[in-house]
C-alpha positions in Angstrom: 0.0 0.0 0.0 1.2 3.5 -0.6 0.6 7.2 -1.0 -0.1 8.6 -4.4 0.5 12.2 -5.0 -1.3 14.8 -7.0 -0.4 18.5 -7.3 -2.8 21.4 -7.7 -2.7 25.1 -7.8 -4.9 27.5 -5.8 -6.6 27.5 -2.5 -6.4 24.1 -0.8 -9.6 24.7 1.2 -11.5 24.4 -2.1 -10.6 20.7 -2.4 -13.7 18.5 -2.5 -14.3 15.2 -0.6 -11.1 15.5 1.5 -10.6 13.5 4.7 -7.9 15.8 6.2 -6.7 19.3 5.3 -3.5 20.5 7.0 -3.3 23.9 8.5 0.3 25.1 9.0 -0.3 26.6 12.4 1.7 27.5 15.6 2.3 26.2 19.1 -0.6 28.4 20.4 -3.0 27.2 17.7 -3.9 30.8 16.9 -5.5 31.3 13.4 -3.3 34.1 12.1 -2.3 35.0 8.6 -1.7 33.0 5.4 -3.2 29.5 5.3 -4.5 29.9 8.9 -6.5 33.0 8.0 -8.0 31.0 5.1 -9.1 28.3 7.6 -10.7 30.9 9.8 -12.7 32.4 6.9 -13.6 29.0 5.4 -14.5 27.1 8.6 -16.0 29.9 10.7 -15.2 31.2 14.2 -16.2 27.9 15.8 -13.0 26.4 14.5 -10.8 28.7 16.6 -12.8 27.9 19.7 -12.4 24.2 19.1 -8.7 24.5 18.5 -8.2 26.4 21.8 -10.4 23.9 23.7 -8.3 21.1 22.2 -5.2 22.8 23.5 -6.7 23.0 27.0 -7.6 19.3 26.9 -4.1 18.4 26.1 -3.0 20.2 29.3 0.5 20.9 28.2 2.3 23.2 25.8 2.7 22.1 22.2 6.2 21.9 20.7 7.0 22.5 17.1 6.1 19.5 15.0 3.1 18.5 17.1 -0.2 18.0 15.3 -3.7 18.5 16.7 -6.9 17.3 15.0 -10.2 19.2 15.0 -13.4 19.0 13.1 -13.8 21.1 9.9 -16.0 23.7 11.6 -18.7 25.0 9.3 -16.9 23.6 6.2 -18.6 20.7 4.5 -16.0 19.7 1.9 -13.7 17.9 4.3 -13.9 15.9 7.6 -11.0 16.9 9.8 -8.5 19.8 10.1 -4.9 18.8 11.1 -3.2 21.8 12.8 0.6 21.4 12.6 2.5 23.5 15.1 5.1 24.9 12.7 5.9 28.3 14.3 6.9 28.6 17.9 4.6 31.1 19.5 5.6 30.4 23.2 6.2 33.5 25.3 9.9 34.3 25.5 10.9 32.7 22.3 13.2 35.0 20.4 12.1 36.1 16.9 14.9 34.2 15.2 14.0 31.0 17.0 10.3 31.0 16.1 10.8 29.7 12.6 10.8 25.9 11.9 13.5 23.7 10.6 13.3 20.9 8.0 13.4 18.4 10.9 10.3 20.0 12.4 8.5 19.7 9.1 9.5 16.0 8.9 8.3 15.5 12.5 5.0 17.1 11.5 4.6 14.7 8.6 5.2 11.7 10.9 2.5 13.0 13.3 0.1 13.6 10.4 0.7 10.0 9.3 -0.4 8.9 12.8 -3.8 10.4 12.1 -3.9 8.6 8.7 -3.2 5.3 10.4 -5.9 6.0 13.0 -8.4 6.7 10.2 -7.4 3.6 8.2 -8.2 1.4 11.2 -11.6 2.9 11.8 -12.9 3.3 8.2 -12.7 1.5 4.8 -13.6 4.6 2.9 -11.0 6.2 0.5 -8.7 8.6 2.3 -7.5 12.0 1.0 -4.9 14.2 2.6 -4.5 17.8 1.5 -1.6 20.0 2.5 0.3 23.2 1.6 4.1 23.7 1.5 4.5 23.9 5.3 7.0 26.3 6.7 7.5 28.2 3.5 5.5 31.4 4.3 6.5 33.3 7.4 8.6 30.2 8.3 11.0 31.1 5.6 12.1 27.6 4.6 13.1 27.1 0.9 10.2 25.7 -1.1 12.4 23.4 -3.0 13.7 21.8 0.2 10.1 21.2 1.4 9.2 19.7 -2.0 12.1 17.3 -1.8 11.2 16.3 1.8 7.6 15.6 0.7 8.8 13.6 -2.3 10.9 11.4 -0.1 8.3 11.0 2.6 5.4 10.2 0.3 7.3 7.7 -1.8 7.4 5.2 1.1 5.3 2.1 1.4 2.8 2.3 4.2 0.0 0.2 5.7 -2.8 2.0 3.9 -3.6 3.7 0.7 -4.0 7.5 0.7 -4.3 10.2 -2.0 -2.1 13.1 -1.2 -3.0 16.5 -2.8 -0.2 19.0 -2.5 -1.2 22.6 -3.2 0.9 25.4 -4.6 -0.8 28.7 -4.3 1.0 30.3 -7.3 1.8 29.1 -10.7 5.5 29.3 -9.7 4.8 27.0 -6.7 2.8 24.6 -8.9 5.6 24.3 -11.5 8.1 23.7 -8.7 6.1 21.0 -7.0 4.8 19.1 -10.0 8.0 17.5 -11.4 8.9 16.0 -8.0 5.6 15.1 -6.3 3.1 14.4 -9.0 2.9 10.9 -10.5 3.1 11.9 -14.1 1.9 9.4 -16.7 5.3 7.8 -17.2 3.7 4.5 -17.3 5.7 1.8 -19.2 8.8 4.0 -19.3 11.0 1.5 -17.5 10.0 -1.4 -19.8 9.6 0.4 -23.1 12.2 -1.9 -24.7 10.0 -4.9 -24.0 6.6 -3.2 -24.5 5.8 -4.5 -28.0 7.1 -8.0 -27.2 5.1 -8.3 -23.9 1.9 -7.0 -25.5 2.3 -9.4 -28.4 2.8 -12.3 -25.9 -0.2 -11.2 -23.9 -2.7 -10.4 -26.6 -1.5 -12.1 -29.7 -3.4 -11.4 -32.9 -6.1 -9.4 -31.0 -3.9 -6.3 -30.9 -3.1 -6.5 -34.6 -6.8 -6.9 -35.4 -7.7 -3.9 -33.1 -5.1 -1.8 -35.0 -6.5 -2.7 -38.4 -10.0 -2.0 -37.3 -9.1 1.4 -36.0 -7.1 2.3 -39.2 -10.1 1.2 -41.3 -12.3 3.7 -39.5 -9.7 6.5 -40.0 -9.4 5.8 -43.7 -13.1 5.8 -44.1 -13.4 9.2 -42.3 -10.5 11.0 -44.0 -11.0 9.6 -47.6 -7.4 10.2 -48.7 -3.9 10.2 -47.0 -3.1 13.9 -47.8 -4.1 14.7 -44.2 -2.5 15.3 -40.9 -3.1 13.0 -37.9 -2.1 13.6 -34.3 -1.6 10.5 -32.1 -2.1 11.4 -28.5 -0.4 8.8 -26.2 1.4 7.3 -29.2 3.4 4.8 -27.2 5.8 2.9 -29.4 3.9 3.7 -32.6 1.2 1.0 -32.8 -1.1 3.4 -34.6 1.1 6.1 -36.0 3.6 3.9 -37.8 1.2 2.1 -40.1 -0.6 5.3 -40.7 2.7 7.0 -41.7 3.3 4.1 -44.1 0.1 5.0 -45.9 1.3 8.5 -46.4 -0.4 10.5 -43.7 1.5 13.3 -42.0 1.9 12.2 -38.4 2.3 14.2 -35.2 2.9 12.1 -32.1 2.5 13.1 -28.4 3.9 10.8 -25.8 5.0 11.5 -22.2 7.4 8.6 -21.8 10.9 9.4 -23.1 11.8 5.7 -23.6 8.6 4.8 -25.4 9.1 7.8 -27.7 12.6 6.8 -28.4 11.4 3.4 -29.6 8.9 5.0 -31.8 11.5 7.3 -33.4 13.8 4.4 -34.0 11.0 2.6 -35.9 10.3 5.7 -38.0 14.0 6.2 -38.8 14.5 2.5 -39.7 11.7 2.8 -42.4 12.8 6.3 -43.4 9.5 7.8 -42.4 9.1 11.2 -40.9 7.1 12.4 -37.9 7.0 15.4 -35.6 7.3 14.1 -32.0 6.6 15.8 -28.7 7.6 14.3 -25.3 4.8 15.6 -23.2 1.5 14.7 -21.6 -1.7 15.4 -23.6 -2.8 18.1 -21.1 0.5 19.9 -21.4 0.9 19.7 -25.2 1.1 23.0 -27.0 0.1 22.5 -30.7 2.1 24.2 -33.4 0.0 22.8 -36.2 -3.7 21.8 -36.4 -4.5 18.2 -37.5 -7.4 16.8 -39.5 -7.9 14.0 -37.0 -6.7 13.1 -33.5 -6.4 9.6 -32.1 -6.9 9.0 -28.4 -7.0 5.2 -28.1 -5.8 2.3 -26.0 -7.1 3.8 -22.7 -5.2 7.1 -22.9 -7.9 8.9 -20.9 -7.4 6.4 -18.0 -4.0 7.9 -17.2 -5.7 11.3 -16.5 -6.6 10.9 -12.8 -7.9 14.3 -12.0 -10.8 16.3 -13.4 -8.5 19.2 -13.9 -6.2 17.1 -16.1 -9.1 15.7 -18.0 -10.7 19.1 -18.7 -7.3 20.5 -19.8 -6.6 17.6 -22.0 -9.9 17.9 -23.8 -9.3 21.7 -24.3 -5.9 20.9 -25.8 -7.6 18.4 -28.2 -10.0 21.2 -29.2 -7.3 23.6 -30.2 -5.2 20.8 -31.9 -7.9 19.9 -34.5 -9.0 21.9 -37.5 -12.7 23.0 -37.8 -14.5 20.1 -39.3 -11.8 17.8 -38.2 -12.2 14.6 -36.1 -11.3 13.0 -32.8 -11.4 9.2 -32.6 -11.3 8.0 -29.0 -11.9 5.0 -26.8 -13.2 5.1 -23.2 -12.3 2.1 -21.1 -15.2 0.2 -19.6 -15.3 -0.9 -15.9 -14.5 -4.4 -17.0 -10.9 -3.4 -17.9 -10.2 -2.4 -14.3 -9.6 -5.9 -13.2 -6.5 -7.8 -12.2 -5.1 -10.4 -14.7 -2.3 -12.9 -15.2 -0.6 -14.0 -18.4 1.7 -17.0 -18.7 3.3 -18.0 -22.1 6.4 -19.8 -23.0 8.3 -16.5 -22.9 6.8 -14.4 -20.1 4.9 -14.4 -16.9 3.0 -11.2 -16.4 0.9 -10.3 -13.3 -1.3 -7.2 -13.2 -2.9 -6.2 -10.0 -5.5 -3.4 -10.1 -6.8 -2.2 -6.7 -9.6 0.3 -6.1 -8.5 3.5 -4.3 -11.9 5.2 -4.3 -13.4 8.0 -6.5 -13.0 5.7 -9.5 -9.3 5.6 -9.2 -7.2 2.5 -9.1 -3.6 1.5 -8.3 -2.0 -0.4 -11.1 0.9 -2.7 -10.3 2.5 -4.9 -13.0 5.3 -7.4 -12.5 6.6 -9.2 -15.4 9.6 -11.5 -16.2 10.7 -13.7 -19.0 13.1 -14.0 -21.9 13.4 -11.5 -24.7 15.7 -12.4 -27.7 17.2 -15.2 -25.6 18.1 -13.0 -22.6 16.2 -12.8 -19.3 14.4 -9.6 -18.2 12.1 -8.4 -15.5 10.4 -5.2 -14.5 7.9 -3.6 -12.2 5.6 -0.8 -13.1 3.3 1.1 -10.8 1.0 4.1 -11.4 -2.6 5.4 -10.9 -5.4 5.1 -13.4 -9.0 6.3 -13.4 -12.3 5.0 -14.8 -14.1 7.8 -16.5 -17.8 7.4 -17.5 -18.5 7.8 -21.2 -21.4 10.3 -20.4 -19.0 12.6 -18.5 -16.4 12.7 -21.3 -19.0 13.1 -24.0 -20.4 16.1 -22.1 -16.9 17.7 -21.8 -16.3 17.1 -25.5 -19.5 18.9 -26.4 -18.6 21.9 -24.2 -15.4 22.5 -26.2 -17.1 22.4 -29.6 -17.2 18.7 -30.6 -20.3 16.9 -31.6 -20.7 13.2 -31.5 -20.7 12.0 -35.1 -20.8 8.3 -34.6 -20.8 5.7 -31.9 -18.6 3.0 -33.4 -18.4 0.7 -30.3 -20.1 -2.1 -32.1 -17.0 -2.4 -34.3 -14.9 -3.0 -31.2 -17.1 -5.2 -29.0 -14.2 -7.4 -27.8 -11.9 -4.5 -26.8 -13.5 -3.7 -23.4 -13.9 -0.1 -24.4 -16.4 2.2 -26.0 -15.3 3.9 -29.2 -16.6 7.3 -30.4 -15.9 9.5 -33.4 -16.3 13.3 -32.8 -16.3 16.1 -35.3 -15.2 19.7 -34.4 -18.0 22.1 -35.2 -17.3 25.0 -37.5 -17.7 28.5 -36.1 -19.5 31.2 -38.1 
């Protein structure tokens, strides 16, 4: 079991369905400025009274690093507030000694984890912890040091599963946190060299048939190959390579550096050209609009927050010409099940465990022989099951209309397939 981290920008008190939200407080539990003031405004005056009563119940002074739990006051979007005593407000403490150290922040995280363990023992419901960069405001600690501390702390295996949402208030904070804390969709990066081989062993001719069916739809829609296609989540080129062979101009977007390198090698070997971008779908900045976009093989499942999904769909909208198309699949719930494959060459075990809020932890362990040599790998990431109705609504809002439900052409794929057309503006 483990933590899984997500990074967001803005006010952490706007987070919905949270179990715990952390208040970077002080040894007197006084709601002052910064995040504490936001707690006072969001949770009401009752929260301050409850905090002070809790301090009296403890019967002794807090020291830096202690954490006290209260209710969420008048707020209804989270269950508990965790007040971490970051600043030393004891009488007589010199100004220079009030600020925290990295060790105090680490001690606070340990105490916060104690409340998570308590909650995991009393409830089977999904758990979500929301926290700011503690100690970086009036505490004066370098933000990058706190980010590194969080990264090390939340990479550990623990006795429970917990979603951790780290908030950066500014865009600068968000950009600093994201590369270290967020679990980017680098799925398959550490086994890109074996990716095609393992999938061939696992699925056999099914994958080739799926590719041919998808390409047949694309050819029917575009009529001729003098068109531009963008492959979102291109992987090692399962779709983009055969389309390039037909003469289409291909743009590929793929977050995994190693997967993209395999794709480029294939294109170079056949002397085919492509414009390749190593980035996630939601962070892609289009330089040229395409006639058709491909979003298949469960690409949407790697978008685990609504923010990422909404951003990705907006990116798709600005990447496609007016009158152009998006061909996508949406994984059905049946695909979010554990599986095991054994062939003469590999043993592949996939464990998919629910984490709540339609999110799942994916763990894959595989070993075998490739080109006569032994290999093994482990891959772990988070995926999400999105409903078709929700995605269809988001597509409509950015200017796509559903042209055709083509799911009946892919009944054995475990996914629903849709063709959208971008509406022309007057």
